[in-house]
C-alpha positions as CSV (number, residue, x, y, z in Angstrom):
1,M,72.6,-53.8,-62.5
2,K,68.9,-52.0,-62.6
3,I,69.2,-52.7,-58.7
4,R,72.8,-51.1,-58.8
5,T,71.5,-47.8,-61.0
6,S,68.2,-47.7,-59.0
7,S,70.4,-48.1,-55.5
8,I,72.5,-44.4,-57.0
9,A,69.3,-43.0,-57.7
10,L,67.5,-43.2,-54.6
11,S,70.8,-42.1,-53.1
12,L,71.2,-38.8,-55.0
13,A,67.7,-38.0,-54.3
14,L,68.2,-38.3,-51.1
15,A,71.1,-36.3,-50.9
16,T,69.9,-34.0,-52.5
17,S,66.9,-33.7,-50.5
18,S,69.1,-33.8,-47.3
19,A,71.1,-30.4,-48.8
20,A,67.9,-28.5,-49.8
21,V,66.9,-29.3,-45.8
22,S,70.0,-28.0,-44.8
23,A,70.5,-25.0,-46.8
24,N,66.7,-23.7,-45.8
25,P,66.7,-23.9,-42.0
26,P,63.9,-22.5,-40.3
27,S,64.5,-18.7,-39.8
28,Q,65.3,-17.7,-36.3
29,A,62.1,-15.6,-36.4
30,S,59.5,-18.6,-36.7
31,M,61.5,-20.5,-34.2
32,L,60.7,-18.5,-31.7
33,A,57.7,-17.9,-33.0
34,N,56.9,-21.8,-32.7
35,A,57.1,-21.3,-28.8
36,C,54.0,-19.6,-28.9
37,A,52.2,-21.8,-30.7
38,A,51.0,-24.0,-28.2
39,C,49.3,-21.3,-26.9
40,H,48.3,-18.5,-30.2
41,G,48.1,-21.9,-32.5
42,L,50.3,-22.3,-35.5
43,N,51.5,-19.1,-36.8
44,G,50.2,-17.2,-34.8
45,N,46.0,-18.5,-35.1
46,S,45.2,-19.3,-32.1
47,Q,42.8,-22.3,-31.0
48,G,42.3,-21.5,-27.8
49,P,39.5,-20.6,-25.3
50,A,40.1,-17.5,-25.0
51,T,43.4,-16.7,-25.9
52,P,44.1,-13.9,-29.1
53,N,45.3,-14.8,-32.2
54,L,48.3,-12.7,-32.9
55,A,48.5,-13.4,-37.0
56,G,48.9,-10.2,-39.1
57,I,48.9,-8.5,-36.2
58,S,50.6,-4.9,-36.4
59,K,54.1,-5.2,-35.8
60,F,54.3,-2.0,-33.1
61,Y,51.4,-3.2,-31.1
62,F,53.2,-6.7,-30.6
63,M,56.3,-5.1,-29.3
64,D,54.0,-2.7,-27.0
65,A,52.2,-5.3,-26.0
66,M,55.5,-7.8,-25.2
67,E,56.7,-4.7,-23.2
68,A,53.9,-4.3,-21.2
69,F,53.7,-8.1,-20.4
70,K,57.7,-7.9,-19.0
71,D,57.3,-4.7,-17.2
72,D,54.0,-5.4,-15.7
73,T,52.1,-2.9,-16.8
74,R,49.8,-5.1,-18.3
75,P,46.9,-7.7,-16.3
76,V,47.6,-10.9,-18.3
77,T,48.3,-14.6,-16.9
78,V,51.0,-15.8,-17.5
79,M,52.9,-13.9,-20.4
80,N,54.2,-11.6,-18.0
81,R,56.8,-14.3,-17.1
82,I,57.0,-15.5,-20.4
83,A,57.8,-11.9,-21.4
84,K,61.0,-11.6,-19.5
85,G,62.6,-14.4,-21.3
86,Y,63.0,-12.6,-24.6
87,S,65.1,-9.5,-25.5
88,K,63.9,-6.5,-27.6
89,E,65.4,-8.3,-30.7
90,E,64.1,-11.3,-30.6
91,I,60.7,-9.3,-29.7
92,K,61.0,-7.5,-32.8
93,L,62.1,-10.5,-34.6
94,M,58.3,-12.0,-33.9
95,A,56.3,-9.0,-34.1
96,S,58.0,-8.8,-37.9
97,F,57.0,-12.7,-37.9
98,F,53.3,-12.8,-37.2
99,S,52.5,-9.5,-39.0
100,E,53.5,-11.6,-42.3
101,Q,51.3,-14.5,-40.8
102,T,47.9,-14.2,-42.8
103,F,44.9,-13.7,-39.5
104,Q,42.3,-16.3,-39.6
105,P,38.9,-15.5,-38.3
106,S,37.9,-17.9,-34.8
107,P,34.9,-20.5,-35.6
108,Q,32.8,-19.7,-33.3
109,S,29.1,-18.6,-32.3
110,F,27.2,-15.2,-32.2
111,D,23.8,-13.6,-31.5
112,Q,23.4,-11.9,-35.0
113,A,20.5,-10.1,-33.6
114,L,23.7,-8.5,-30.9
115,A,25.9,-8.5,-33.5
116,D,23.5,-5.8,-36.1
117,K,23.0,-3.6,-32.8
118,G,27.2,-4.0,-32.5
119,Q,27.6,-2.9,-35.4
120,A,26.2,0.8,-34.9
121,L,28.0,0.8,-31.8
122,H,31.2,-0.6,-33.5
123,E,30.2,2.6,-36.5
124,T,29.8,5.2,-33.7
125,N,32.5,4.5,-31.2
126,C,35.1,2.4,-32.5
127,A,35.5,2.6,-36.4
128,K,38.0,5.4,-36.6
129,C,40.6,3.1,-35.1
130,H,39.8,0.1,-35.1
131,E,38.5,0.7,-39.2
132,N,37.1,-2.4,-41.4
133,G,34.6,-4.0,-39.0
134,G,38.1,-3.8,-36.4
135,R,40.4,-6.1,-38.5
136,A,42.4,-3.3,-39.6
137,T,45.9,-2.6,-37.9
138,D,47.2,0.1,-39.7
139,D,47.2,2.4,-37.0
140,D,48.7,0.1,-34.8
141,A,45.3,-0.8,-33.7
142,G,44.9,-4.8,-32.3
143,I,42.7,-7.1,-34.4
144,L,39.0,-7.3,-32.6
145,A,37.4,-9.0,-35.7
146,G,37.1,-12.8,-35.3
147,Q,38.9,-12.6,-32.1
148,K,38.1,-15.5,-29.4
149,T,34.9,-14.3,-27.2
150,P,36.1,-14.8,-23.9
151,Y,39.6,-12.7,-24.3
152,L,36.9,-9.7,-25.9
153,H,35.4,-9.8,-22.4
154,F,38.2,-10.1,-20.3
155,T,40.0,-7.6,-22.1
156,I,37.4,-4.5,-22.1
157,S,36.7,-5.6,-18.4
158,D,40.6,-4.8,-17.8
159,I,40.2,-1.9,-19.7
160,L,36.7,-0.1,-17.7
161,A,38.1,-1.4,-14.4
162,G,41.6,0.5,-15.2
163,K,43.5,-2.3,-15.0
164,R,45.2,-2.0,-18.5
165,E,46.2,1.4,-19.9
166,V,44.8,2.3,-22.9
167,P,44.5,5.6,-25.2
168,V,42.8,8.1,-23.3
169,K,40.2,8.1,-26.4
170,M,39.6,4.1,-26.4
171,L,39.2,4.2,-22.7
172,K,35.9,7.1,-22.9
173,K,34.3,5.8,-25.7
174,L,34.2,2.0,-23.8
175,E,32.7,4.1,-20.7
176,K,30.6,6.0,-22.7
177,V,29.1,2.6,-25.0
178,R,29.0,0.8,-21.2
179,D,27.0,4.2,-19.8
180,E,24.9,4.7,-22.7
181,N,23.7,1.1,-23.6
182,G,24.3,-1.1,-19.7
183,Q,26.6,-4.0,-20.4
184,S,24.5,-5.3,-22.8
185,G,26.4,-2.6,-25.0
186,I,29.3,-4.2,-24.1
187,E,28.4,-7.4,-25.0
188,Q,26.5,-6.8,-27.8
189,L,29.8,-4.7,-29.8
190,I,32.1,-8.3,-28.4
191,Q,29.5,-10.2,-30.8
192,F,29.7,-7.8,-33.1
193,Y,33.5,-8.5,-33.6
194,A,33.0,-12.3,-33.2
195,S,30.2,-12.1,-36.7
196,Q,33.8,-11.0,-38.2
197,K,35.3,-13.1,-40.9
């Protein structure tokens, strides 16, 4: 009788557990976002050497980037082909999902002396749009703080080479940093963002 009662209790527990799982299936947004995990990491926190974190990103920034990939107006390795597979509604769902995730800065080494110089350059040239050390997304700016340095190198190089469209003000500020400080000024900025946690 004791074994039979235990068996019935176990069956009820399993049935209840299965019902709970099927009652809370993953949302469409999380299923769409999970397809990005191989490159951009679980919940948008990248483990790749040069792939940006998407967690905490502005919804509008994400949607604009995906549309630019689809239109082939933003240089990229594979995202232009991937983005074409998503509808506007699916992109909107993914944007909402990633914007609600917690950004985790990429663990990486950085040069503190260069980062200190980069902080002054950031505050003079970039802080109005990229507030809070490059963490804020209130103005639909991309997150710079804690992004991987190879990603920042590629992005800034593309902007300065005219391969990536950005607001004129942003381009002029980056050109000013480069013209007044040389490539070392760009490196100082990158090291500053790498140092931010």
